[in-house]
N, C-alpha and C positions, 0 to 999 in steps of 0.2 A: 777569517774571519775572526775578528777581536768580538770579545763580548761588551756591550755596550757599559758606560759604567756611571755614576750619577754626578761624579765631578769631573771637570776639564781645566785645564791651566787656560785654553784659550775660551773668551768671551761667546764666541760664535759656537762653539759646539756646546756649551752651556746651556744657551739659549736654546737651539735645535735639540737639545737632550729633553729640557723641560717641555716643548711643544710635542715631542712624539716623533722627531724626523728621524732620527737615527736608528736604522736598520743593519746595516754592514758596514765596516770599513777594513780596508786591506792592511794597515799597519797602525801601530798604537802610537808611531811617530809622528803621527798625522798632527795630532795635539800641539806637541812641542812646537813642530815647525809651524802650526798657524799661529802660536803665542807670539812667534818672534817678530812677525809682523805680515805686511799683506801679501798674498798668494794670489796669483792668478789660477783660475779656474774653468771649466766649462760644464755645459750640459746640453744635449742634444735633442732635438724637436724635429723628428720626422713628417713631413707636409703630405701625409696619405688622405688626409681632407683638407677641405678649404676653412675649417677654422679648429683650434684646440677645442679640447671639453675640460667639465670641471676634474676628470681624473688625471690632467696633467697640470692641474695647480700646483697638485704637492709640488712636483718639481721646479715649477716657476718660483713658488714660496720660499722653497729652498736656496734656490740661485739667488733672491732677494734679499735672504738673511744674512749671506755671506757679504752680499754687496751693502748692506747698512751698516755691517762691521767691520768696513773699510777695506775688503778685500776685493780683488779686482776680476768678475765673473766676465765671461764670454756667453753667448746666447747663439747656438751653432743650429743653422736650417740646413736640412739636409737635402739640396739639391742634387747630391751624387746617392747617395744613402735612399732617399725617396724613389729612385728608378728602381730598385732592389728588390726593398722590402725584409722588415726585420720578422725573423721568426719567433721573436722573444715573446712570449703569452699569447702566441697564435696556435690554434689547431689545424688552421687551413692556411692555405697557400695565399698569399695577398693579390690581388688583381694590381697588372704593371699598370702606371699611369703614362700618359702619354706625356711629351714634354709641354705643350700647352697648358694642360690642366695642372701640371706641376708649378710651373712657373707663377699660374694663379695663386695657388695654394700658398706658395711660397709667400708672394707678396701680403696675401691676406695674415697668416700664421706670424710674419714678421712684425706687422703693424702691431696685431695682438700682444706679442710679447714687449715690444718698445712700449706700449701703452700700460701695461700692468707692472714692468720693472721699474717706469718713469714714476707712475703713481707712487710706488714704494718707497721713493726717495723722500714723500711729504707727508706720508700718512703716519700719524702719533710718533712723529720723530722726538728723540731725545736731545736733551742739548748738548750732548757730548758725541752726536752721530757724525759718522767719518765718510760717508759715502760720497764720492765725488763727481766726474763725469760720468754721462749715461753711458749703459752697460752698452758694451759693443757686441754686433752683430755679424757674425761671419758664416760662409757657405762654403759647405766641402766640394760643391761642384768647381770652385776656384782652383784648386790644386789638384782635383781628379782628373779635369777637363785636358791636362797635357800627358797623362800617363798613357803607355801602350800595355796591351796585354802580357807581354812577354816582360816587360819591364816590372809590372808588379809581381808577377809571381817570381821573379830572381831577388828583387828587393826586399819583396814582404812575406810573399808565401812562403819562404824557404825556412822562414822562422816558426812555422807552426806545423806542428806535429796533429795528423789527423786523430789517433787516438784520444788526443787530449778535446781536440774541439768534440768530438763524439760524446765526450764525456761531460759537456756542457748541459745544465737542464734544458736549456731551450731546445736544444737540438734532439737530446735523447728522449724528449716528451714527444717530439713530433715523430722520430723514428718508431715510436712505438704506436703510433697510429698507422698500420700496416697498410691500409687503403690509400690515405693521404701520402705518407712518407714527407720528404722535405728535396726540394729541387735544389741542384749546385748553386744557383742561383742565390738561394734565401742562406745556404749553408756558408757562403763565401762572405755574406753580412758582416760576420764577424771580423774578419781581416780587414775590412775597410774599415770598420768603426775604431779597430784599432790604429790603423793607420792613422785615423784623424788626430788622436790622444800624441802621437808621435810627431807629427806633422807641426798640432798647436804647441806640443814642447819647444820644438827645435826653433819656432819662428815667433812665439809669441810667451815664450816663458811659463807655459800651462805645468802645472804640477799636481794638480786634482780634476777628476772627472767625477760629475755627482749625477745620479738617475735613480730612477726607481727600482725596486729590487729585482725584476725582473731583466735589468741590465746588467746583473752581476757578472754573467759569464761574459758579457762584451767590454766590460770595463775592465777586470782583470787580464783579458787579454792584450787589451793595448797597456795597461802597467807593464806585461810581460815583454813585448816588444818594445817600449821604449828603454826599459833596462838593457835589454839583450843589444839594442843599437846604440845607445849612448852612455851605458853604464849608470845613468841617475837614476834616484829613488823618485819615484813619481805614486800617487796616492789614488786611491778610489774610496766611495762611501756612496750607499745606496739609501733611499728613503722608502718606507713601508708603502705598500700597495693598501690603499685603505677602503674598507668595506664599512657599514654601518653596523648596530647593535644586531640586527637582525640578518646579518649578512650578506647583504646587497651590496653590490659594487658601487662605490659612490662617483655619482655623476650619471647614473643610471634612473631614470625615470620610467613611469609607464610608457610614454610615448618614445623612448629610448635616449639617446645620451644627451646631457644638458651640456650646450654648445656656447663657449664665450662670445661666440657672434650673435649679434641682435639680430640677425636676420634670420639664422637658423633657430634659437630659442629667443624669443623676445626677453625685454628687461623683465618685464611682469611676470613671465612665466620662471625665470630665473629667481627672480626674489620670492616666489612663491615657492620652489623647491627649498629654500632654505630654510624659510616659514614653516613647513611642514615638518622638518626633522623635530624626530621623539626628543626627549629630555636626555636620554640615554647618550646622546650623541651630540648635544650642543656643546659641551665643554671642550671635547675633544675637537671638534671643529672650530672652535674660537681661537684653539691654539693654532691649529694648523692652518686657516684658511684666512687669520684676520694678521694685522701688525697691533693690536691692542696690549696694552702693558699687561705685565702678569696679574699686578694686584687688581686690575679690574675685571680680568678674566676669574680669577679666582673668587672675587667678591659673586661673579653670576652664578659660578659652580656651587656656591655655598648654599645661594638662593634655592637651587634645584635641589642638592640636599635636604634642605630643611622643608622641602616639599611647598617652597612659597612662590615658585614660578607660574604665572598666570600668563605664560606667552612672551614676557617681557625679554626675555634671554634668547627665543628664535626671532623676535623684533630687531634686537640688537644684532644678531647674526647675519641676518638678512639685510640690513642696512650696511653693514662694514662690507660683507664682500661683494654687495650690486652696486655699493659706491665706488670699490677697487676694480671692477671690471668695466663698469658703465658710467661712471663719473656722477659727480654729488648730484647734479641738474637733471638728469635720468632717473638715479634713485629717488630724488623728489618726489619726481613724475609718477612713479610706480607706486609710491606709498599713498599719494593723493588718489590714484586709481583706486587702490584696494578700498581706501574707504567709501569708493563709488558704490559698491556692492552692500553698503550699510546704510544709504540714503544719502550722500553728499552729491551734490550736484554734477552730474556727468557733463565735461567739458572739456576741452581743449587737448582732445587724443585724435590719433591716427586710427584709420581702419585696423592696421595690425595689431595696435595696441587695446583697442577695442572688443576686438575677437578673441585675443587672450584673455582679457578679463572676464567675459561673458562666454566663455567657451562651453559651459556645460548648459547655458540656458537655449531654449528653443527659437527658432530664427525663420524669417521670411523673406522672400524675395519679391520686390515689388516693380514695376515698371517705373524708369526714373521720370519718363513725360509726365506721370500721374501727380508728382510732386510738383514739378517746375511748372504744370499748367493748373494748380489749385484744384485737383479731382479729387482729392481722398481726405474725405472728412474723418475727424479722429474716430467719431461713433463707427465708421465705416472699418477704420484700420483695427479697431479691438476685436470687432467679428471677425475680420478676415484672418486674423492671427488665432485667432481659437481663445484670446483672452476672456471673451464675454461671447454667450448664446446666441443673442441677439442685440439688435440697436436700445430696443428697449432696456433690456438690463444693464446696458453700457450706459444710457444716460442716467439712470437711479444711481448706478454707482458714481459717475461722474457728479451729479448732485451732491452726494454724500460725501464728496473730497476725497475718493478713491482713487482718481485716474492720476497718472504722472507721466510726464514726458522728461525723460533724462533726468529724474527723481525730482523733478518741479511739479507742484500740483496745477493741474488745470481746473478752470471753473467755467468756463464758456462751451456751454454745450454746441453751439456751433462752428466749434473750433476747426479750421481745415489746416493740413500739415503743408509747410513750407520749407523752403531749403533754409532758413534761419532756423529751423527745430534739429537740423542734421547736429548730431554730437562729432563725426569725424566725416572724411570725406563722402562717405555713401551710408551711413549709417544713423539712426537714432534708438532710443531703447524707450518701450513703452512698460508700464506697471500699473498691475491693477492689484489695489491692496496695499498691505503690509511687503509680501516676497515674490510675487508674480511676475516676473519680468519675461519681456520678448524683444529681440532683436530684431529691426525691421532696415533691411539693407534694398536700396534703392538703384537700380541697375539699368 
């Protein structure tokens, strides 16, 4: 491993270093080779779930920066390795996926990678940007499906020494867990990933593999295998595993992982995750998770250092990352939704988004027929939801201008709720006074 330096010959390593991406590299010569012209590189993503999460975003962004500097990145989805399971960073054995689940995961993750890497071509582009064709997607199942077990042992396995494999951090850590240990299946994962690098080197001219620092052992195994089989020098580069200033793993919230799939983590919840980051993390996360120019980021960092940030930096961070993952239109929608908690009219939402916004607000389910049939008066609803103790209190509050439906004041004491009052497919929001909200869902 070489030490990170402050200046590189190649533009891409200079940018990656400033943004905090470089953790390990196999050879100092990588810088010189990158400065000579475009290089083909790859990063692998295993489809162990139906969505990537924020932790994966570090590697995606690293790949995108190479792309934006004119290099040729390949995004590998592990149709073969996904059936095995990578022991790196794991204390327990992964559950093996069936092929139907794996295929569904591959399609979902492939679409996410295409969307994010595609967006990287246009966000904050400089005039001399060099990125050209869309990033190529490859699947290692395409070359492993023809292998027999015996052939793989003869052609690949013979190049590995068990004592060297046992010395790798990912394997050694699992062996120290005496009760769990490691299966031969996961122990073999390193060989398969190493062959991926060899295959892409021979068929795509790939000379660099990048990934998280937990992939160091797998990456160096691929570098060694390629050198033994071809005599060619190839390179490895890893990115740090990111934690927040308080030591929490990036991409984790109180409810679990923060996913890139809007069905698993809504765009609103995703936006709020970034809004809630502390000042101590914002500058670093702007560097890692956005394509904003250096000058703009440093201006925002200076605002934090001067104690002048009043949430503007978090808002910029949330806007940039949400736009990257969910698109500008969806980002504008969640920003508008955020304002609804502070009195803006609640409208144009679906049930999922409304539930995300008002996740901490009490709710009541009411039979849908009462809404359709005009059987639920507003005063009754205020009492049934517990916002008011009696219809008399509800009437007095309404006459004083303190009753709202979807943040719009109601003045009619005889108001009967109807479908036109819904803020989403099945829900509306009542408010008593300035801050007492209640979600009513019609089922």
